[in-house]
Each structure stands twice: as C-alpha cells, then as structure tokens.
N, CA, C and O of each residue as an XYZ file, in Angstrom:
640
protein
N      37.938    -48.308    183.152
C      38.383    -48.568    181.764
C      39.291    -47.417    181.426
O      39.065    -46.234    181.682
N      40.432    -47.950    180.768
C      41.484    -46.859    180.429
C      40.929    -45.942    179.250
O      40.072    -46.306    178.445
N      41.547    -44.705    179.274
C      41.271    -43.739    178.214
C      41.979    -44.216    176.919
O      43.017    -44.874    176.856
N      41.276    -43.791    175.979
C      41.926    -44.269    174.641
C      43.147    -43.365    174.314
O      43.112    -42.176    174.629
N      44.056    -43.820    173.787
C      45.172    -43.028    173.350
C      44.868    -41.845    172.618
O      44.049    -41.859    171.700
N      45.474    -40.835    172.967
C      45.213    -39.459    172.167
C      46.223    -39.375    171.009
O      47.386    -39.012    171.184
N      45.715    -39.730    169.818
C      46.700    -39.870    168.594
C      46.563    -38.455    167.871
O      45.438    -37.984    167.709
N      47.617    -37.822    167.466
C      47.619    -36.811    166.609
C      48.644    -36.764    165.639
O      49.506    -37.640    165.710
N      48.723    -35.873    164.702
C      49.597    -35.776    163.620
C      49.924    -34.315    163.457
O      49.263    -33.401    163.949
N      51.013    -34.181    162.715
C      51.511    -32.763    162.517
C      50.887    -32.310    160.989
O      50.927    -32.997    159.969
N      50.325    -31.009    161.134
C      49.667    -30.496    160.076
C      50.864    -29.723    159.394
O      51.284    -28.712    159.957
N      51.406    -30.127    158.266
C      52.551    -29.466    157.620
C      52.167    -28.598    156.477
O      53.061    -28.161    155.752
N      50.836    -28.287    156.230
C      50.477    -27.487    155.134
C      51.019    -26.024    155.096
O      51.018    -25.414    154.027
N      51.452    -25.488    156.170
C      52.184    -24.237    156.233
C      53.684    -24.358    155.899
O      54.352    -23.334    155.758
N      54.229    -25.575    155.769
C      55.620    -25.702    155.504
C      55.920    -26.757    154.288
O      56.462    -27.856    154.411
N      55.445    -26.167    153.105
C      55.640    -27.034    151.866
C      57.037    -27.285    151.503
O      57.336    -28.258    150.812
N      57.968    -26.390    151.971
C      59.496    -26.733    151.576
C      60.290    -27.175    152.829
O      61.495    -26.936    152.918
N      59.613    -27.810    153.777
C      60.299    -28.079    155.031
C      61.494    -28.943    154.723
O      61.442    -29.765    153.808
N      62.599    -28.772    155.486
C      63.827    -29.484    155.357
C      64.166    -30.063    156.744
O      64.215    -29.283    157.696
N      64.382    -31.264    156.909
C      64.872    -31.925    158.120
C      66.217    -32.303    157.936
O      66.524    -32.890    156.899
N      67.190    -32.014    158.923
C      68.592    -32.494    158.835
C      69.068    -33.007    160.111
O      68.979    -32.342    161.143
N      69.560    -34.149    160.066
C      70.156    -34.912    161.216
C      71.604    -34.707    160.886
O      72.023    -34.807    159.733
N      72.475    -34.376    162.071
C      73.901    -34.247    161.984
C      74.414    -34.985    163.182
O      73.732    -35.103    164.200
N      75.631    -35.486    163.057
C      76.196    -36.166    163.997
C      77.782    -35.992    164.016
O      78.413    -35.834    162.971
N      78.418    -36.032    165.347
C      79.897    -36.027    165.565
C      80.211    -37.125    166.321
O      79.619    -37.322    167.382
N      81.205    -37.993    165.852
C      81.585    -39.067    166.775
C      82.904    -38.883    166.940
O      83.647    -38.451    166.058
N      83.321    -39.269    168.315
C      84.668    -39.215    168.764
C      85.430    -40.262    168.286
O      85.045    -41.383    168.618
N      86.543    -40.174    167.500
C      87.398    -41.100    167.015
C      88.729    -41.357    167.758
O      89.388    -42.377    167.559
N      89.077    -40.432    168.584
C      90.394    -40.520    169.253
C      90.160    -39.453    170.481
O      89.314    -38.559    170.474
N      91.178    -39.765    171.633
C      90.784    -39.019    172.783
C      90.524    -37.520    172.531
O      89.465    -37.030    172.923
N      91.397    -36.812    171.926
C      91.270    -35.342    171.772
C      89.768    -35.023    171.143
O      89.319    -33.881    171.238
N      89.085    -35.974    170.560
C      87.787    -35.628    170.070
C      86.760    -35.172    171.178
O      85.820    -34.419    170.925
N      87.001    -35.654    172.330
C      85.979    -35.148    173.429
C      86.320    -33.622    173.622
O      85.335    -32.914    173.830
N      87.414    -33.060    173.591
C      87.700    -31.737    173.568
C      87.028    -31.055    172.449
O      86.414    -30.012    172.675
N      87.084    -31.518    171.341
C      86.383    -31.015    170.193
C      84.868    -30.732    170.355
O      84.285    -29.698    170.030
N      84.320    -31.892    170.944
C      82.778    -31.917    171.211
C      82.430    -30.769    172.184
O      81.448    -30.053    171.994
N      83.311    -30.609    173.288
C      83.203    -29.784    174.404
C      83.239    -28.343    173.906
O      82.533    -27.470    174.410
N      84.076    -28.126    172.910
C      84.297    -26.715    172.369
C      83.231    -26.394    171.279
O      82.702    -25.283    171.256
N      82.945    -27.273    170.460
C      81.792    -26.972    169.312
C      80.278    -26.852    169.834
O      79.439    -26.048    169.427
N      80.118    -27.823    170.819
C      78.750    -27.893    171.379
C      78.155    -26.571    171.803
O      77.142    -26.142    171.249
N      78.781    -25.895    172.805
C      78.317    -24.626    173.194
C      78.306    -23.501    172.119
O      77.504    -22.575    172.243
N      79.121    -23.545    171.125
C      79.316    -22.692    170.159
C      78.145    -22.873    169.234
O      77.602    -21.856    168.802
N      77.742    -23.937    168.918
C      76.555    -24.311    167.985
C      75.317    -23.914    168.790
O      74.421    -23.302    168.208
N      75.208    -24.201    170.016
C      74.122    -23.786    170.736
C      73.883    -22.345    170.856
O      72.739    -21.900    170.761
N      74.941    -21.559    171.067
C      74.934    -20.113    171.031
C      74.419    -19.505    169.602
O      73.797    -18.444    169.556
N      74.692    -20.170    168.599
C      74.379    -19.749    167.335
C      72.908    -20.052    167.118
O      72.224    -19.227    166.513
N      72.393    -21.142    167.555
C      71.029    -21.557    167.434
C      70.115    -20.555    168.198
O      69.026    -20.178    167.765
N      70.732    -20.115    169.518
C      70.020    -19.264    170.412
C      69.807    -17.749    169.788
O      68.927    -16.992    170.198
N      70.596    -17.469    168.898
C      70.382    -16.189    168.080
C      69.353    -16.364    167.231
O      68.997    -15.309    166.706
N      68.652    -17.470    166.860
C      67.434    -17.533    166.088
C      67.651    -17.291    164.645
O      67.128    -16.309    164.117
N      68.501    -18.244    163.862
C      68.627    -17.982    162.594
C      67.432    -17.912    161.870
O      66.473    -18.620    162.179
N      67.397    -17.049    160.844
C      66.145    -17.089    159.821
C      65.721    -18.484    159.306
O      66.441    -19.201    158.611
N      64.617    -18.756    159.674
C      64.111    -20.035    158.936
C      64.356    -21.353    159.708
O      63.940    -22.430    159.282
N      65.076    -21.217    160.906
C      65.226    -22.356    161.675
C      63.940    -22.582    162.526
O      63.704    -21.653    163.298
N      63.217    -23.434    162.542
C      61.881    -23.683    163.186
C      62.213    -24.580    164.472
O      61.556    -24.371    165.491
N      63.145    -25.510    164.470
C      63.328    -26.229    165.691
C      64.705    -26.893    165.641
O      65.116    -27.455    164.626
N      65.438    -26.800    166.841
C      66.774    -27.493    167.004
C      66.644    -28.371    168.067
O      66.348    -27.945    169.184
N      66.867    -29.781    167.807
C      67.093    -30.515    169.111
C      68.394    -31.354    169.229
O      68.992    -31.789    168.245
N      68.766    -31.537    170.464
C      70.145    -32.271    170.697
C      69.953    -33.704    170.870
O      69.075    -34.106    171.633
N      70.777    -34.590    170.158
C      70.461    -36.025    170.320
C      71.701    -36.828    170.721
O      72.818    -36.347    170.534
N      71.555    -37.891    171.199
C      72.725    -38.702    171.466
C      72.456    -40.052    170.809
O      71.489    -40.756    171.101
N      73.425    -40.377    169.857
C      73.294    -41.540    169.031
C      73.917    -42.819    169.601
O      73.567    -43.954    169.275
N      74.950    -42.497    170.554
C      75.552    -43.713    171.291
C      76.715    -43.131    172.005
O      77.181    -42.016    171.773
N      77.187    -44.046    172.970
C      78.291    -43.585    173.776
C      79.701    -44.406    173.624
O      80.668    -44.106    174.324
N      79.742    -45.295    172.812
C      80.838    -46.160    172.732
C      81.158    -46.352    171.224
O      80.673    -47.321    170.640
N      82.061    -45.350    170.483
C      82.487    -44.222    171.209
C      81.378    -43.231    171.254
O      80.309    -43.454    170.686
N      81.635    -42.043    171.979
C      80.846    -40.902    172.125
C      80.325    -40.508    170.719
O      81.120    -40.380    169.789
N      79.056    -40.325    170.567
C      78.324    -40.036    169.243
C      77.208    -39.178    169.477
O      76.203    -39.696    169.964
N      77.204    -37.952    169.215
C      76.209    -36.851    169.668
C      75.845    -36.207    168.357
O      76.586    -36.304    167.379
N      74.615    -35.497    168.332
C      74.245    -34.734    167.279
C      73.092    -33.880    167.402
O      72.814    -33.426    168.512
N      72.388    -33.607    166.394
C      71.166    -32.710    166.411
C      70.314    -33.018    165.361
O      70.695    -33.654    164.378
N      69.060    -32.561    165.527
C      68.197    -32.601    164.489
C      67.627    -31.064    164.394
O      67.316    -30.369    165.361
N      67.566    -30.709    163.074
C      66.996    -29.455    162.816
C      65.850    -29.584    161.978
O      65.729    -30.536    161.207
N      64.913    -28.584    162.099
C      63.894    -28.428    161.065
C      63.938    -27.002    160.488
O      63.870    -26.045    161.260
N      64.042    -26.836    159.256
C      64.224    -25.558    158.638
C      62.971    -25.414    157.726
O      62.459    -26.391    157.182
N      62.472    -24.050    157.578
C      61.549    -23.562    156.764
C      61.725    -24.031    155.278
O      60.764    -24.455    154.635
N      62.841    -23.950    154.820
C      63.186    -24.192    153.396
C      64.752    -24.475    153.316
O      65.545    -24.334    154.247
N      65.041    -24.900    152.027
C      66.460    -25.182    151.823
C      67.165    -23.852    151.786
O      68.206    -23.717    152.429
N      66.712    -22.949    151.138
C      67.334    -21.598    150.949
C      67.737    -20.899    152.316
O      68.761    -20.223    152.412
N      66.851    -21.114    153.374
C      67.247    -20.540    154.714
C      68.242    -21.362    155.296
O      69.130    -20.737    155.876
N      68.343    -22.756    155.297
C      69.387    -23.480    155.731
C      70.730    -23.257    155.036
O      71.796    -23.267    155.652
N      70.629    -23.071    153.811
C      71.883    -22.925    152.968
C      72.635    -21.423    153.379
O      73.827    -21.232    153.621
N      71.621    -20.538    153.369
C      72.018    -19.117    153.875
C      72.815    -19.138    155.091
O      73.890    -18.546    155.187
N      72.224    -19.898    156.120
C      72.955    -19.870    157.468
C      74.203    -20.691    157.403
O      75.102    -20.386    158.188
N      74.393    -21.723    156.552
C      75.587    -22.497    156.403
C      76.720    -21.614    155.870
O      77.879    -21.828    156.226
N      76.385    -20.557    154.964
C      77.401    -19.823    154.366
C      77.737    -18.509    155.060
O      78.419    -17.638    154.519
N      77.187    -18.400    156.377
C      77.551    -17.007    157.108
C      78.331    -17.426    158.188
O      78.416    -18.624    158.459
N      78.982    -16.460    158.914
C      79.606    -16.673    160.173
C      78.485    -16.818    161.293
O      77.474    -16.115    161.293
N      78.762    -17.821    162.274
C      79.945    -18.559    162.514
C      80.026    -19.887    161.784
O      81.040    -20.585    161.808
N      78.934    -20.199    161.145
C      78.940    -21.653    160.569
C      80.124    -21.749    159.717
O      80.936    -22.660    159.880
N      80.272    -20.781    158.743
C      81.142    -20.836    157.603
C      82.649    -21.151    158.213
O      83.389    -21.979    157.683
N      82.972    -20.480    159.255
C      84.322    -20.580    159.993
C      84.372    -21.945    160.664
O      85.446    -22.547    160.660
N      83.323    -22.473    161.228
C      83.469    -23.737    162.070
C      83.731    -24.845    160.855
O      84.606    -25.705    160.949
N      82.972    -24.727    159.855
C      83.038    -25.733    158.713
C      84.460    -25.804    158.144
O      85.062    -26.869    158.017
N      84.949    -24.633    157.817
C      86.271    -24.489    157.216
C      87.411    -24.988    158.339
O      88.229    -25.848    158.014
N      87.415    -24.514    159.410
C      88.389    -24.991    160.574
C      88.183    -26.453    160.736
O      89.192    -27.157    160.774
N      86.977    -27.020    160.840
C      86.846    -28.338    160.871
C      87.422    -29.222    159.850
O      87.945    -30.299    160.136
N      87.313    -28.715    158.543
C      87.887    -29.486    157.455
C      89.461    -29.482    157.458
O      90.109    -30.401    156.957
N      89.989    -28.460    158.015
C      91.554    -28.461    158.322
C      91.980    -29.244    159.483
O      93.100    -29.755    159.477
N      91.226    -29.377    160.434
C      91.578    -30.353    161.500
C      90.342    -30.788    162.262
O      89.725    -29.997    162.976
N      90.015    -31.955    162.114
C      88.841    -32.636    162.478
C      88.820    -32.848    164.089
O      87.789    -33.145    164.692
N      89.979    -32.676    164.661
C      90.022    -32.763    166.191
C      89.818    -34.062    166.658
O      89.177    -34.110    167.708
N      90.192    -35.179    166.165
C      89.811    -36.375    166.595
C      88.359    -36.774    166.421
O      87.915    -37.647    167.165
N      87.644    -36.263    165.584
C      86.150    -36.576    165.473
C      85.944    -37.079    163.906
O      86.806    -36.965    163.034
N      84.848    -37.561    163.754
C      84.203    -37.783    162.424
C      82.833    -36.955    162.474
O      82.314    -36.610    163.535
N      82.349    -36.697    161.307
C      81.085    -35.968    161.119
C      80.112    -36.302    159.948
O      80.586    -36.716    158.890
N      78.970    -36.162    160.077
C      78.133    -36.715    159.065
C      76.865    -35.659    159.095
O      76.673    -34.897    160.043
N      76.065    -35.719    157.974
C      74.803    -35.099    157.956
C      73.899    -35.748    156.994
O      74.403    -36.221    155.975
N      72.641    -35.833    157.181
C      71.607    -36.338    156.246
C      70.377    -35.424    156.173
O      69.769    -35.078    157.186
N      70.027    -35.034    154.888
C      69.120    -33.887    154.857
C      67.926    -34.467    154.068
O      68.111    -34.943    152.947
N      66.745    -34.435    154.620
C      65.469    -34.954    153.893
C      64.594    -33.742    153.534
O      64.578    -32.797    154.322
N      63.894    -33.696    152.454
C      63.142    -32.706    151.916
C      61.712    -33.237    151.725
O      61.440    -34.256    151.089
N      60.757    -32.372    152.394
C      59.512    -32.625    152.348
C      58.907    -33.009    150.833
O      58.086    -33.907    150.647
N      59.428    -32.225    149.872
C      59.075    -32.386    148.476
C      59.830    -33.433    147.853
O      59.684    -33.595    146.642
N      60.646    -34.196    148.522
C      61.233    -35.373    148.015
C      62.825    -35.120    147.917
O      63.358    -34.027    147.728
N      63.456    -36.339    148.084
C      64.995    -36.143    147.843
C      65.667    -36.171    149.296
O      65.172    -35.721    150.329
N      66.773    -36.731    149.160
C      67.556    -36.855    150.457
C      69.104    -36.543    149.897
O      69.501    -37.000    148.826
N      69.844    -35.779    150.689
C      71.249    -35.714    150.385
C      72.134    -35.893    151.734
O      71.701    -35.613    152.852
N      73.290    -36.343    151.504
C      73.934    -36.637    152.711
C      75.634    -36.373    152.453
O      76.070    -36.313    151.304
N      76.425    -36.241    153.514
C      77.741    -36.170    153.536
C      78.445    -36.716    154.765
O      77.975    -36.548    155.890
N      79.582    -37.375    154.539
C      80.269    -38.145    155.679
C      81.740    -37.708    155.657
O      82.426    -37.791    154.638
N      82.149    -37.281    156.720
C      83.697    -36.799    156.806
C      84.349    -37.736    157.714
O      84.131    -37.728    158.926
N      85.175    -38.571    157.116
C      86.078    -39.522    157.995
C      85.053    -40.591    158.838
O      85.439    -41.076    159.902
N      83.996    -40.847    158.392
C      82.993    -41.772    159.076
C      83.206    -43.102    158.565
O      82.712    -43.465    157.497
N      84.006    -43.924    159.372
C      84.260    -45.380    159.273
C      84.123    -45.992    160.543
O      84.724    -45.543    161.519
N      83.280    -47.114    160.620
C      82.336    -47.477    159.616
C      81.205    -46.462    159.445
O      81.012    -45.556    160.256
N      80.499    -46.653    158.392
C      79.475    -45.870    158.000
C      78.357    -45.683    159.051
O      78.221    -46.581    159.882
N      77.605    -44.686    159.094
C      76.487    -44.642    159.915
C      75.174    -44.232    158.958
O      75.378    -43.859    157.803
N      73.884    -44.315    159.470
C      72.787    -43.892    158.572
C      72.874    -44.516    157.194
O      73.219    -45.673    156.950
N      72.489    -43.528    156.280
C      72.436    -44.079    154.798
C      73.820    -44.759    154.437
O      73.901    -45.804    153.791
N      74.851    -44.076    154.907
C      76.179    -44.459    154.509
C      76.545    -45.868    155.103
O      77.624    -46.368    154.783
N      75.680    -46.540    155.965
C      76.012    -47.895    156.443
C      75.530    -48.996    155.578
O      75.884    -50.169    155.696
N      74.591    -48.478    154.589
C      74.050    -49.547    153.712
C      74.158    -49.216    152.252
O      74.263    -50.097    151.399
N      74.131    -47.916    151.971
C      74.263    -47.562    150.593
C      75.693    -47.276    150.077
O      76.518    -46.785    150.848
N      75.994    -47.553    148.861
C      77.414    -47.305    148.289
C      77.621    -45.839    148.533
O      76.715    -45.014    148.413
N      78.902    -45.539    148.896
C      79.295    -44.124    148.995
C      80.188    -43.726    147.809
O      80.706    -44.658    147.194
N      80.426    -42.534    147.426
C      81.138    -41.836    146.603
C      81.777    -40.614    146.985
O      81.282    -39.868    147.830
N      82.813    -40.387    146.421
C      83.610    -39.043    146.849
C      82.695    -37.813    146.701
O      81.998    -37.723    145.690
N      82.657    -36.866    147.646
C      81.891    -35.834    147.560
C      82.702    -34.542    146.864
O      83.078    -33.539    147.471
N      82.866    -34.805    145.517
C      83.657    -33.811    144.798
C      82.799    -33.526    143.571
O      81.819    -34.195    143.244
N      83.284    -32.437    142.911
C      82.616    -31.979    141.580
C      81.036    -31.891    141.956
O      80.694    -31.330    142.997
N      80.143    -32.432    141.122
C      78.760    -32.105    141.159
C      78.183    -32.771    142.589
O      77.033    -32.529    142.954
N      79.037    -33.586    143.325
C      78.550    -34.006    144.540
C      79.118    -33.211    145.798
O      78.922    -33.635    146.937
N      79.814    -32.067    145.551
C      80.388    -31.275    146.449
C      79.525    -30.768    147.435
O      79.717    -31.005    148.628
N      78.454    -29.992    146.965
C      77.511    -29.173    147.939
C      76.199    -29.872    148.175
O      75.898    -30.836    147.471
N      75.421    -29.448    149.105
C      74.358    -30.037    149.265
C      73.189    -29.821    148.235
O      72.354    -30.705    148.045
N      73.158    -28.617    147.581
C      72.258    -28.409    146.596
C      72.613    -29.380    145.371
O      71.733    -29.929    144.708
N      73.883    -29.530    145.150
C      74.369    -30.415    143.875
C      74.092    -31.831    144.180
O      73.791    -32.599    143.267
N      74.174    -32.236    145.435
C      73.974    -33.696    145.813
C      72.398    -33.861    145.619
O      71.994    -34.878    145.054
N      71.574    -32.983    146.028
C      70.008    -33.102    145.820
C      69.750    -33.059    144.351
O      68.984    -33.891    143.866
N      70.281    -32.228    143.658
C      70.104    -32.276    142.181
C      70.449    -33.563    141.586
O      69.727    -34.016    140.699
N      71.512    -34.216    141.996
C      72.022    -35.484    141.362
C      71.032    -36.577    141.927
O      71.127    -37.697    141.427
N      70.073    -36.368    142.934
C      69.266    -37.313    143.319
C      68.100    -37.484    142.428
O      67.165    -36.711    142.637
N      67.970    -38.371    141.447
C      67.170    -38.359    140.378
C      65.573    -38.538    140.896
O      64.627    -38.192    140.188
N      65.427    -39.083    142.135
C      64.153    -39.246    142.837
C      63.698    -37.916    143.311
O      62.486    -37.778    143.480
N      64.414    -37.011    143.529
C      64.079    -35.670    144.146
C      63.073    -34.917    143.262
O      63.037    -34.952    142.032
N      62.308    -34.272    144.035
C      61.429    -33.275    143.324
C      62.158    -31.813    143.629
O      62.478    -31.601    144.799
N      62.378    -31.002    142.833
C      63.167    -29.791    143.077
C      62.373    -28.931    144.080
O      61.203    -28.622    143.853
N      63.025    -28.555    145.181
C      62.408    -27.568    146.168
C      62.106    -26.239    145.546
O      62.824    -25.733    144.683
N      61.048    -25.713    146.006
C      60.603    -24.358    145.637
C      59.476    -24.336    144.602
O      59.016    -23.263    144.213
C-alpha cells in the first residue's frame, strides 16, 4: 500500500505584512539578450548581499519564445522592499533601464498578504499577467509609484 501524501502548509503568522513580488523581463529585439546577460548577474550579486527584509529570491523562466525570464521575491514588508528599491544599485538600474530598455520589456506584480495588488508594465505588448486581461492605464500621477498604486486599489487593506 502506498504512503499517504504528506500535505503541509506555510504558517505565515510571523509575517503579517508579507509582500510577494513577481518580476519579468522579456526580450523584444536581439540586443535584449545582452541586456538579460548583463542585468541577471548584477541582480543576483545584489540579492547575495542580503537586503534587509528579503526573505527569499527565486529565479523563474516564463517562456522561451521570445525569451522571458524573471524572479519571485518574498519580502518581510512593503517598507523593506521599497527601501531596497530606492538605494543603489537598484535605483541606478531602474533609472538606466528607463532611459534605454536595451531591447527588452519589463513588468512586475506585487501581492500583499493584508490585501491589495499593484502592478507596472514597461513596453509590455501584448500584456502578461494581470495586464493581459485587466484594462491598463498610464502609470503617472497617483499611479506612478508602487505605494500610490496600492493606495489607489480600493480593495486593499493598508499595510502596517
């Protein structure tokens, strides 16, 4: 007789403000492969430094035609994640990327344990994830930053 499956679940009681973020970069033109080859090791080196509040970082492959890779990160809370995004090297990567996307498109979707979702898509056509089925709007004004997009999500429960 076969053993019964061992079913477990994650006890998240120690992580009331948990944030999960999925990020992806898709090659849109040949030079995009070079962009992926350059950014991948830089991102991994930054993760290896152990940013405060980063609980887990995982590499993902979303597809291969065109190449579409990314990551999933678990953060202790929104404040930790946002603090990391506004410091070097992340701040420089993002500024440089917005000036020249290097033949790629980029997106992220952030999910909050206390409720709410926010997302941003940069040159992602056709859409992926939430942006593939939900209407999209320009990420300007009150929709510019992650905190502002979360606040605009009426279904969200404020973190903290």
